[in-house]
Each structure stands twice: as structure tokens, then as C-alpha cells.
N, C-alpha and C positions, 0 to 999 in steps of 0.2 A: 452591472448588467449581466455579465457572463455568469456570475455566481447565481443569480436568480434563474437563469435558463438551466443551469446544472441542477438546481434544487427542483425545478419544475419537471425536468426529465426523470430525476430520481423518484419523485412522487408518482409520476406516470408508471414507471417500471414497477414500483411497489404495488400500485393499484392493479396492474395487469397480472403480475405473477410474484406474489410476496416471497414464496419459498425459493424460487429460482433467483430472484434478486438478492436474497440473503446469502445464498450459496456463492453467487458471483462476487458480491462485496467481500465475503469472508475469504474467498480464494485470493482476491486482489490484495487485501490487507495482509494476508499471510505471505504473499510474494514480496510485498514491500518490506515486511519485517525481515524476511530472509535476506534481501539485498542489503538492508541496513546492518544486519548482523555480520554478513560477509565483509562489508566495508569496514566495520569496526575492528574485526579480526585482522584484516590486512593493514589497517592503520597501526594497530598494536605491533604487528610484525615489523613495519617500517620504523617505528620509534625504537623498538629493540635493536634493529639493525644500526640505527644512528648511535646508540649507546656503545656498541662494540668497538 
């Protein structure tokens, strides 16, 4: 049910302002990618620290 509400809200936002919604989604996905990249780097440092 929550997923359907999220899809409906996304469609509404796309309908109202397609370019603004695209910018917002792009920024969000970029931020998520940055966090995942940082977490991966820190996990690598942790594993290297265990090997020492």
C-alpha cells in the first residue's frame, strides 16, 4: 500500500514539474551513491586494518 502511495506521489510530482522532479531525483540518487561509495571505502580501510 505504501509503495502505491509513493508511486502516485511521484507521478503527481512528475506531472506538475517534470524537470524539477528530475533534478531532485538525480540529486537524491547522487547523494545515495556518494554515501554508498564512502561506506565502501571505509569498509575497505577496516578490512585492511584487520589484516595488519
